[in-house]
C-alpha positions as CSV (number, residue, x, y, z in Angstrom):
1,M,18.1,-13.2,3.4
2,S,14.5,-12.5,4.3
3,T,11.9,-14.8,2.8
4,A,9.1,-12.3,3.4
5,V,7.3,-11.1,0.3
6,K,8.5,-7.6,-0.7
7,L,5.5,-5.5,-1.8
8,A,5.5,-2.1,-3.4
9,I,2.2,-0.1,-3.3
10,V,2.5,2.6,-5.9
11,Y,-0.5,4.9,-6.2
12,Y,-1.7,8.3,-7.4
13,S,-4.4,10.1,-5.4
14,S,-5.6,13.7,-5.9
15,T,-8.1,14.1,-3.1
16,G,-7.3,11.1,-0.9
17,T,-9.6,8.2,-1.7
18,I,-6.9,6.1,-3.4
19,A,-4.5,7.0,-0.7
20,E,-6.8,5.7,1.9
21,I,-7.3,2.5,0.0
22,A,-3.6,2.2,-0.4
23,Q,-3.2,2.5,3.4
24,A,-5.7,-0.3,3.9
25,L,-3.9,-2.5,1.5
26,H,-0.6,-1.6,3.3
27,D,-2.0,-2.6,6.7
28,A,-3.5,-5.8,5.5
29,A,-0.3,-6.8,3.7
30,V,1.9,-6.1,6.7
31,K,-0.5,-8.2,8.8
32,A,-0.1,-11.0,6.2
33,G,3.7,-10.9,6.8
34,A,4.9,-8.8,3.9
35,Q,7.6,-6.1,3.8
36,V,5.7,-3.1,2.3
37,R,6.8,0.2,0.7
38,L,3.9,2.7,0.4
39,L,4.8,5.1,-2.4
40,R,3.1,7.8,-4.4
41,A,3.5,8.7,-8.0
42,A,4.8,12.2,-8.6
43,E,2.3,15.0,-9.1
44,L,2.2,16.4,-12.7
45,A,-0.6,18.9,-12.3
46,A,0.1,22.6,-12.3
47,P,0.0,24.3,-8.8
48,S,-2.8,26.5,-10.0
49,A,-4.9,23.4,-10.8
50,I,-4.2,21.9,-7.4
51,E,-5.0,25.1,-5.5
52,S,-8.3,25.5,-7.3
53,N,-9.7,22.4,-5.5
54,P,-9.4,22.7,-1.6
55,A,-9.6,18.9,-1.1
56,W,-6.8,18.4,-3.7
57,A,-4.7,21.1,-2.1
58,A,-5.2,19.7,1.4
59,H,-4.3,16.2,0.4
60,H,-1.3,17.3,-1.6
61,A,0.1,19.1,1.4
62,A,-0.8,16.3,3.8
63,T,1.1,13.6,1.8
64,R,4.3,15.4,1.1
65,D,6.2,13.1,3.4
66,I,5.2,9.9,1.6
67,P,8.1,8.9,-0.6
68,E,7.8,9.2,-4.4
69,A,8.0,5.8,-6.2
70,S,11.2,5.0,-8.2
71,A,12.2,2.3,-10.5
72,E,14.4,0.9,-7.7
73,D,11.3,0.3,-5.7
74,I,9.9,-1.9,-8.5
75,E,13.1,-3.8,-8.9
76,W,13.1,-4.4,-5.1
77,A,9.6,-5.8,-5.0
78,D,8.3,-9.3,-5.5
79,A,4.8,-7.9,-6.0
80,V,3.4,-4.5,-6.9
81,L,0.0,-3.0,-6.3
82,F,-0.8,0.0,-8.6
83,G,-3.6,2.4,-7.6
84,T,-5.3,5.1,-9.5
85,P,-8.5,7.1,-9.8
86,T,-10.3,6.7,-13.1
87,R,-9.5,9.4,-15.8
88,F,-12.1,9.0,-18.5
89,G,-12.1,5.3,-17.9
90,N,-8.4,5.1,-18.0
91,V,-5.3,5.3,-15.8
92,S,-4.4,8.7,-14.4
93,A,-1.6,10.5,-16.2
94,Q,0.5,10.6,-13.0
95,L,0.6,6.8,-12.6
96,K,0.9,6.2,-16.3
97,Q,4.0,8.4,-16.5
98,F,5.5,6.4,-13.7
99,I,4.8,3.1,-15.5
100,D,6.0,4.5,-18.8
101,G,9.3,5.5,-17.1
102,L,9.9,1.8,-16.4
103,G,10.9,1.1,-20.0
104,G,14.6,0.7,-19.2
105,M,13.8,-2.0,-16.6
106,W,11.4,-3.7,-19.1
107,A,14.1,-3.8,-21.7
108,Q,16.3,-5.6,-19.2
109,G,13.6,-8.1,-18.3
110,K,13.4,-6.8,-14.7
111,L,9.7,-6.3,-14.7
112,A,8.9,-9.9,-15.6
113,D,7.8,-12.7,-13.3
114,K,6.6,-10.4,-10.5
115,V,3.0,-10.4,-9.2
116,Y,0.9,-7.3,-10.1
117,S,-2.6,-6.1,-9.1
118,G,-4.5,-2.9,-9.2
119,F,-7.0,-0.8,-7.3
120,V,-9.2,2.1,-8.4
121,S,-11.8,4.7,-7.5
122,S,-14.3,6.8,-9.4
123,A,-16.9,9.5,-8.7
124,T,-19.8,7.4,-10.0
125,A,-21.0,3.8,-9.9
126,H,-20.3,3.3,-13.6
127,G,-17.4,5.7,-13.9
128,G,-14.9,3.3,-15.7
129,Q,-13.6,1.3,-12.8
130,E,-13.3,-2.0,-14.7
131,S,-12.0,-0.4,-17.9
132,T,-9.3,1.5,-15.9
133,L,-8.1,-1.8,-14.3
134,L,-8.2,-3.6,-17.6
135,A,-6.2,-0.7,-19.1
136,L,-3.7,-0.9,-16.3
137,Y,-3.3,-4.7,-16.7
138,N,-2.4,-4.2,-20.4
139,S,0.9,-2.9,-19.2
140,I,1.4,-5.9,-17.0
141,H,1.0,-8.2,-20.0
142,H,3.8,-6.3,-21.7
143,F,6.0,-6.6,-18.6
144,G,5.6,-10.4,-18.6
145,G,4.2,-9.9,-15.1
146,I,1.7,-12.2,-13.3
147,T,-1.6,-10.5,-12.8
148,V,-3.3,-11.6,-9.5
149,T,-6.8,-10.3,-9.1
150,P,-9.1,-11.0,-6.2
151,G,-11.7,-12.6,-8.3
152,F,-14.6,-14.0,-6.4
153,T,-12.3,-16.1,-4.1
154,D,-14.1,-14.9,-0.9
155,P,-17.8,-14.6,-0.2
156,A,-17.3,-11.0,0.7
157,K,-16.4,-10.2,-2.9
158,F,-20.0,-10.6,-3.8
159,V,-20.7,-7.5,-1.7
160,D,-18.4,-5.2,-3.5
161,G,-18.8,-7.1,-6.7
162,N,-15.5,-6.3,-8.5
163,P,-13.3,-9.3,-9.3
164,Y,-10.7,-7.1,-11.1
165,G,-9.4,-5.3,-8.0
166,T,-10.5,-3.2,-5.1
167,S,-12.7,-0.3,-6.2
168,H,-14.7,2.5,-4.5
169,V,-17.3,5.0,-5.6
170,D,-16.5,8.3,-3.8
171,A,-19.3,10.4,-5.2
172,Q,-17.1,13.5,-5.4
173,G,-15.9,13.0,-1.9
174,N,-19.3,12.4,-0.4
175,N,-18.8,8.6,0.1
176,P,-15.9,7.9,2.5
177,V,-14.0,4.7,2.1
178,D,-16.3,2.1,3.7
179,D,-16.2,-1.3,5.2
180,P,-16.9,-3.2,2.0
181,T,-14.0,-1.4,0.3
182,R,-11.7,-2.1,3.3
183,T,-12.7,-5.7,3.2
184,A,-12.0,-5.9,-0.5
185,A,-8.6,-4.3,0.1
186,R,-7.8,-6.9,2.8
187,I,-8.8,-9.8,0.5
188,Q,-6.7,-8.4,-2.4
189,A,-3.7,-7.8,-0.2
190,E,-3.8,-11.2,1.3
191,R,-4.2,-12.9,-2.1
192,V,-1.3,-10.9,-3.6
193,V,1.0,-11.7,-0.7
194,K,-0.1,-15.4,-0.7
195,I,0.5,-15.9,-4.4
196,A,3.8,-14.0,-4.4
197,A,5.0,-16.1,-1.4
198,Q,4.2,-19.3,-3.3
199,L,6.1,-18.0,-6.4
200,K,9.0,-16.9,-4.2
201,A,9.2,-20.2,-2.5
202,A,9.2,-22.0,-5.8
């Protein structure tokens, strides 16, 4: 049996920012020795809404081949990274529906004792990034999960400044994912893999 940490990265992304951060987390976690599943939450929006935004439509088409997350992926994982854009300072409906669908696993105690962490994006600098991550972590408390945040455990975290999780301000698509965000993603992925490995070894 493999002793490598099994990490599920489950995200929702409409126009691609969160998907790009998810890929950075994936790459850093693989480099840290984890087995990683990169997975997307199912789209709930009407086709007309998607087609009304060219960036959304393009990203939706480009990511069709990324597997949709399932409860089995969470059961498989030792650690889970959840990613979402902010929606009025809260978790997107698409990711929230996936989490809400884990009730059966929760009832069986299968969500407990895993490592969880989150990442987020918003259009503006004060667009609810921290409140979205805190709202996400409310669910983890109910799971009996172990929340592992990056904190200020690396000097580079004082550059991006978010101890709750990786975050990015995309300014309606005008700010591409940059080096500070990628560095934050690396720090978070490495920390999640390290703590999950220690728990697994114990």
